[in-house]
N, C-alpha and C positions, 0 to 999 in steps of 0.2 A: 784838696786831696777831696775828692767824693767818695766815700766807700759803700762793696756792693749792697753789702751785707744792712738791714734794718734794726730796729734794737731786739729785739725778741728771738730772730735768729745766733743775732753773736750772743747772746744769753744759752741759747742750747748750746754753743760751737763752746762756748766754755766750758756749759757743768758738762759734755762728753770728753772735756780737760780732764777736769776733777776725777772723774767716774773713771775713765782707764791710764790719765798721763800722760795724752799727746790728742792731738786734734787734725784732722789730713784738710785742707784746705784745694779742694783741686781748681786744677786751672786757672791761680790766681794772680802769678806777673803774665806778661808777654811773654812767647820766646825765643822771640827777638831779639829782645833787649838781655836779656840769660844767654843768648849764644853769642854774642856783645863783651859777656864778664865770659865768656868759655871760652876766646882768643881770646882777652886780657890774661886771663888767668895762665896759658898753655908758657909761657914761656916763664913769669914767674916757678911753677911746678919742679921745671926746667932747672933752676938756678939754683932750690932751692934746695934738689936734690942733688947735685953736682955740689951744694955744700957742707949739708947734714943730713944728705941720706945716711951718712954713715950709724949715725943713729938708732933708729928705725927701735924708738922706745912704745909704739902705737902699734906697734907686730910688725913681723918682716913686709915689708912693700905696701907700709902704708906711711900714710903723710899728713899730718897739721901743718898749712903757711897759712899764716899772719896774711890779708889782705892788704893793700896800701890803706889809705882813709884818704881816697884825690879819685880823680877821672877814671876810670867807669865808675869802683864802689860806691863811693861815696853821694849815691843816686838818694836821695828825698824820695823817689818812688817808692822803694822797698823803703828804707829802716824808719822812711814818717808813716808809712802805710797803713789809716785809719783802721780797715778793719783790724790789719794782725794788731795794731795798738790798743783796741777798743779790748779785744781779746786777749794779750798782755795786761791791761789792768784790771779787769774781770778777774782777772788771776794771780797775780799779784799786785794789786794796789797804783793808786794814783800815785804820779809822778816817777813812774820808771825807770830805774836809771841803762845805758845800752851799754855794756864793760861790754864786748868783743864782736870784731869781725874778720872769721876764720876760714880754709874751711879743712876738711878731712877727705884725704883721697886714695886708694886703695889703687892699686895695681897688678898687675895678675902675679903673680907670687905671692899673694896676701894668704892670710891664715884668717880662723874665726881667730877675736879677739876672747879671752878668759872674760866668761858676764862681769858684768861692772854698774855702778855708779860714777855720773861723773862729779857729785859735790857726797861731800863725808856730810853729816845731817851736822843741826845746827847745834844742836842741845844733844850728843852722846847718850845724856845718862836719862835722860828719859824712854822712859818705857813706847813712846808713842810718836806718831812723825807730825814733825807741825806742817800748817796749813801752804800752802807752794811758798819757796822767795825765789829760784831763780830759772828760767826759764830758755831756751834754747830755741831759740825759728831757727829749720830747716829747710833751706829746699838743694835740688841738685844742678847743678849748669846741663846734662844728660838725664836723656830718660834712664828711671835706674830698676831693672831686673831681673830676676834668678838670678841672671847667670854674670849678675858686673857690681854685687857688694852690696846687697839691701842690706838694713837695720834690721835685726830682729828685738825686738819687745814684748815682756811680757809685762803683759794688760796688768794692773792697780798696783800693779807693787809699789810705785812712789808714794803707798802709804800707810808700807809696812817695813819693821827692820830688817836689817840686809839677810838677819838671819831666815826672816822666816819667810821673807820673800823664796829663796836657797832654794829654800826645801821641803815648799808649794810647788815649783819646775822640775825639784830632782820626781817627788812623787809624781809629778804629770794634773796636779791639781789647774797648775796654773801653765801655760802653756808660749814659749819663746816661740814669736808670730813674727814671717819678717812681713814688711811693708814697702812692699815696689813701689811708685811715684813717677811722675810723667816731666818732663819739662813745664816749666810752670805749676806747680804745685807746690805750698808750703804744710811742712809739719810745724806745728807749736806744743812743743813737749815740757816734759818737766825733768829735770835731767837726774831728780833719785831713782828712776819705775832700773830694776835689772834691766840692763839688753846687755847685746854685741856688738862690732859689724859681722861682716862674716866673707868671706874669699872673692877675688872677681876675681873671674879665671877664663873673662878677653882679655887682648890687648889693645885693649882705648881706656883709658883713664879716669876711673867715674868720682867728678869732684862732690863733693855735698857741702856748701856753703852751712855756717853755724853764726848767725847772727846772736845775741848773748841780751837778754834783758836781766835785773832783776829788779827786789824792792828796794825803796826809794833810798834805804837808806848804810844796804847791802855793799861794799867798798873788795873785790878784785884782782890788784894788779897784776895778778900775775898774767893778766888774759886782758890786759887795758889798751884799747886804741893811741895813739899817735899822731893824733889829729892837729894837721898845717895850720902857721896862721892864715894863713890866705884862703885854705876852704870853709876854714871857722867861722870867721868876717861875710862869707856871704853863705851863712845858711838862715834856715827860719830859728827865732825863738825858742820855736820848740824842741829845732834839732841840738845849738847850742844846752837845752836842761836837760836832754835825753845824757849827751855825753858829758853833764859838766864833773865830772868825775875822774874824767880821761886827761894827763899829760896835751899844751897846748904847743907844739914847736914848731919853729919855722922856717927849720926843713928836714925833710922824713929825706932823703941824706943822708943827713946827720947825726941820725937815728943808730943808737947802738942795733950790726946782725946780728943772727938768732932767737931761733922761741924757746922763751921762758917759761910760755903753760908746756912743764916736761912732767912734772905728777900729775894726772887726767883720771886713772882709774883707783875707785872708793868701796 
């Protein structure tokens, strides 16, 4: 695989993420590839709502669905993308761990989430934040518009305490800014920034994929990926190393159903 960006551009994109807490790569993935993901995701969302839709711990009309690590979602063109991994390594160091492959989807009837972070601090006793250690790589399976539930982010709050960030939002010093995205755009973000989901006021679901990458020593079992042995056997060495902390299973049919990633807001 060959990246689109040279070393200097990757450096600049990583610096933007360090400053703002996120960076967006425009038109990064082929739209046709993602439309295929959207077609395969639709029945998974329907099944999830029928099975676990009553939980709604992420707010009304909003659903978190783990993607099966198999065709079409186990696509090295996506999770081994050279540009994305180049930025990820600049932010969380060499030999990152891929720990998550899932979606967040608001439907009509969803509401504003409470402002939150997606992870607690590593060392809550410290009066300052550490460098980045957990990233979310997000890309939508449709255009994200003001009407269908874009994320709102308070830039730069990843390097503040939660209390300081909330105070600056309340005072108006830092604004919550919507981040609309086109099909094919990719966002790389520090999950510590203060943010919230917004309502989807349309009749069409708005799926947002999240691939989690963390520092080489960080293990989060609540968001792990079940890797079928047959899929693992055809992966590259780099892909196997990215997935090294995740359980290898004989068949996804034998994996216990139910989302384990329930505590998500901090």
